[in-house]
C-alpha positions in Angstrom: 106.1 106.3 24.1 105.5 105.4 27.8 106.9 107.6 30.5 109.5 105.5 32.5 108.9 107.7 35.6 105.3 106.5 35.9 105.1 103.2 37.8 102.2 101.0 36.5 101.1 97.4 36.8 98.6 95.1 35.2 95.6 95.4 37.5 93.3 92.7 35.9 92.9 90.8 32.7 90.8 88.3 30.9 91.1 87.0 27.4 89.4 84.3 25.2 87.0 83.8 22.4 83.8 85.8 21.9 80.8 85.3 19.6 81.3 81.5 19.1 78.2 80.4 17.1 77.0 76.9 17.7 73.9 74.9 16.8 73.3 71.7 18.6 70.7 69.4 17.1 69.3 66.8 19.6 68.4 63.7 17.6 67.9 61.3 20.5 64.2 60.8 19.4 62.3 61.3 16.1 61.2 64.7 17.4 64.4 66.8 17.0 65.3 69.7 19.3 67.7 72.6 18.7 69.9 74.9 20.7 71.2 77.9 18.9 74.0 79.4 21.0 76.4 82.3 21.1 79.3 81.6 23.5 82.0 83.7 25.1 84.8 82.0 27.1 87.4 84.1 28.9 90.4 82.9 30.9 92.3 84.7 33.7 95.2 84.2 36.0 98.6 85.5 37.1 100.4 83.4 34.6 99.0 85.4 31.7 100.6 88.6 33.0 103.7 88.2 31.0 101.7 88.0 27.8 100.8 91.7 28.4 103.9 93.0 30.1 106.8 91.0 28.4 105.2 89.9 25.1 105.5 86.2 26.1 102.9 83.8 24.8 104.2 80.7 26.7 101.1 80.5 28.9 98.5 81.6 26.3 95.9 79.1 25.2 95.1 80.3 21.7 91.7 81.7 21.3 91.2 79.5 18.4 91.8 76.5 20.7 89.1 77.9 23.1 86.7 78.1 20.2 87.4 74.5 19.2 86.9 73.4 22.7 83.3 74.7 22.6 82.5 72.5 19.6 84.2 69.4 21.1 82.4 69.7 24.4 79.1 70.3 22.7 79.5 67.1 20.8 79.9 65.0 24.0 77.8 67.0 26.5 74.4 65.8 27.6 73.4 69.1 29.1 73.7 71.6 26.2 70.0 72.3 26.6 70.6 73.6 30.2 72.7 76.6 29.7 74.0 76.8 33.2 75.3 73.2 33.2 76.9 73.5 29.8 78.6 76.8 30.8 79.8 75.1 34.0 81.2 72.2 31.9 83.0 74.5 29.7 84.5 76.6 32.5 85.4 73.6 34.6 87.2 72.0 31.6 89.6 75.0 31.2 90.4 74.9 34.9 91.0 71.1 34.8 93.0 71.1 31.6 95.3 74.1 32.2 96.7 74.1 35.7 97.8 77.8 35.4 94.3 79.0 34.7 92.9 80.6 37.8 89.5 81.7 36.6 87.1 80.8 33.7 84.3 83.2 32.7 81.7 81.8 30.3 78.7 83.5 28.9 76.1 81.7 26.7 73.2 83.2 24.9 70.4 81.0 23.6 68.5 82.2 20.5 64.8 81.2 20.2 63.5 78.7 17.7 59.8 77.6 18.0 58.6 74.4 16.5 56.4 74.8 13.4 52.8 73.6 13.5 51.8 72.1 10.2 48.2 71.1 9.5 47.5 71.5 13.2 50.4 69.2 14.3 53.8 70.1 15.7 56.4 69.3 13.1 59.2 66.9 14.1 62.1 68.8 12.7 61.1 72.3 11.4 61.3 75.5 13.3 60.7 79.3 13.0 62.3 82.2 14.8 59.5 83.7 17.0 61.2 86.8 18.3 64.4 88.4 19.4 64.0 87.3 23.1 67.0 85.4 24.4 67.9 83.2 27.3 71.3 83.9 28.8 73.7 82.6 31.6 77.0 83.8 32.9 79.3 81.8 35.1 82.7 82.6 36.7 84.5 79.6 38.3 87.6 80.4 40.2 90.2 78.1 41.5 90.4 78.2 45.3 92.5 76.7 48.2 92.5 73.0 49.1 90.9 71.9 45.9 87.9 74.0 46.2 86.2 76.3 43.5 84.1 79.3 43.9 81.1 79.8 41.6 79.4 83.0 40.6 76.4 82.3 38.5 73.6 84.3 37.2 71.0 83.7 34.4 68.9 86.1 32.4 66.0 86.8 30.1 66.7 89.6 27.5 64.4 91.3 25.0 61.1 89.8 26.2 58.7 92.3 24.5 55.4 92.7 26.3 52.4 95.1 25.9 49.0 95.4 27.6 46.2 97.8 26.6 44.8 98.7 29.9 45.4 98.1 33.6 48.2 100.7 34.0 48.1 104.2 35.4 50.6 106.9 36.4 49.4 109.6 38.7 50.4 111.7 41.7 54.0 112.3 40.5 56.0 115.5 41.0 54.6 118.5 39.2 56.7 121.6 38.8 57.7 124.1 36.2 59.4 121.4 34.1 56.3 119.1 34.0 54.3 118.7 30.8 53.2 115.1 31.1 49.6 114.7 31.9 48.5 112.2 34.6 47.1 108.9 33.2 44.4 107.0 34.9 44.5 104.3 32.2 47.2 103.8 29.6 49.0 101.3 27.4 52.0 99.7 29.1 54.7 98.1 27.1 58.4 97.3 27.8 61.3 95.1 26.6 62.0 93.0 29.7 65.7 92.4 30.6 65.8 90.4 33.9 68.7 88.5 35.6 68.8 86.3 38.7 71.8 85.5 40.9 72.2 82.0 42.4 73.4 81.3 45.9 76.1 78.5 45.5 78.7 77.9 48.1 82.2 76.9 47.1 82.6 73.2 46.4 85.3 70.6 45.9 86.4 70.2 42.3 85.1 66.7 41.8 81.6 67.6 43.2 81.2 70.9 41.3 79.1 69.5 38.4 77.2 67.0 40.5 76.3 69.8 42.9 75.1 72.2 40.1 73.1 69.3 38.6 70.8 69.4 41.7 69.5 72.8 40.8 66.4 72.8 38.5 67.8 75.5 36.2 65.3 75.0 33.4 62.2 75.1 35.6 63.6 78.2 37.3 64.0 80.0 34.0 60.5 79.0 32.9 59.1 80.1 36.3 60.8 83.6 36.2 59.6 84.1 32.8 56.0 83.0 33.6 56.0 85.2 36.8 57.2 88.2 34.8 54.3 87.7 32.3 51.7 86.9 34.9 52.4 89.9 37.1 52.7 92.2 34.1 49.4 91.1 32.8 47.4 90.9 36.0 48.9 93.8 38.1 46.8 97.0 38.2 50.0 98.9 37.8 50.5 102.2 39.6 53.9 102.5 38.0 56.6 100.3 36.3 58.5 100.5 39.6 55.7 99.0 41.6 55.1 96.1 39.1 58.8 95.4 38.8 59.1 94.9 42.6 56.3 92.5 42.6 57.9 90.4 39.7 61.3 90.2 41.4 59.9 89.5 44.9 57.7 86.6 43.7 60.6 84.8 42.0 62.8 85.1 45.1 60.0 83.6 47.2 59.5 80.8 44.7 63.1 79.5 44.6 65.5 79.0 47.5 68.5 79.1 45.2 67.9 82.8 44.2 69.5 85.6 46.2 69.0 88.6 44.0 66.7 89.4 41.0 67.2 92.4 38.8 65.1 94.0 36.1 65.7 96.7 33.5 62.3 97.9 32.0 62.5 100.7 29.4 59.2 102.3 28.7 57.9 101.8 25.2 55.5 104.8 24.8 52.2 104.9 23.0 50.5 108.2 22.9 46.9 108.8 21.8 46.8 110.9 18.5 44.8 114.0 18.8 42.4 113.8 15.8 40.4 116.8 16.7 41.8 118.5 13.5 39.6 116.1 11.5 35.9 117.1 12.0 36.3 117.2 15.7 37.1 113.5 16.0 37.5 112.4 19.6 40.6 110.2 20.2 41.9 111.3 23.6 41.4 109.9 27.2 38.5 107.4 27.2 37.9 107.9 23.5 41.5 106.7 22.5 42.0 103.7 20.3 44.5 105.1 17.8 48.0 105.6 19.2 51.4 106.7 18.0 54.4 104.5 19.1 57.4 106.5 20.2 60.5 104.6 21.0 62.9 107.4 21.9 63.4 109.1 24.3 62.2 106.5 26.8 61.9 106.0 30.5 64.2 103.4 32.0 63.4 101.7 35.3 65.9 99.4 37.0 66.0 97.7 40.4 67.5 94.8 42.1 65.5 92.9 44.8 67.5 90.8 47.3 66.7 88.1 49.8 67.0 89.7 53.3 70.0 88.3 55.3 68.8 85.4 57.4 65.6 85.0 55.5 64.3 81.5 55.2 64.9 79.5 52.0 61.7 77.5 51.5 
């Protein structure tokens, strides 16, 4: 039972539908394309307060209706293959349709399908799952004053698994009574990349929201951030994961005027050389190492956000 002497209030709320699974098949040409999506749509606003505090559902849009909306809009939309634009379409729809909705928060995850190559040729309508890496976007559109809407938008790569067999070291770190790790002049470097980038988008009038967003090259930006991540990872003579991470993030901010902040989370995936000296003195340490034991846990975790400096030029 609640204590009537304690004064409480509903501080914040969101509700909606999560894990809406949707496959869109693009059949505009004989070469089909697919978008395999998982969608979350959450609504917020003061009108929903009574559903929590007074058990009134008068303002509640059923989560099943929210799910159905995802399918209806996917049928008519021309931008499902651009996650940011499709997420904006969904969020904007809820604000346009229900006047009491103050904010719409949409997250979309795109799962990978790669086109099959059969007899040396790309197949027109067959695909295979080539890993657990996903593309993601998250948008929050909020109703503002005078017909304006604010937009918070970020996109992401998750689960990009990378490995290189040389070109990484880790030396000159703190050594004290707790230290057992040996310095490494050359080591395997591997991580599962999670990266996200935040867009700088000013508030806009309702009727210009989608046209404004359509001017941003979201798909090339995604491809570029992914390419930069892989290129820097491969080519950098890494003194640490931290130093490599910073180069990745800084390069993408420099490449795209729309990006304000780029964040990475890079867990170390460790590979330790196996000491084979127990077997006839076999050498497999340091420069002799070519047999390793993967160890996933515990792992180091390196995170950082790199931001555009205030007043910095947007080229």
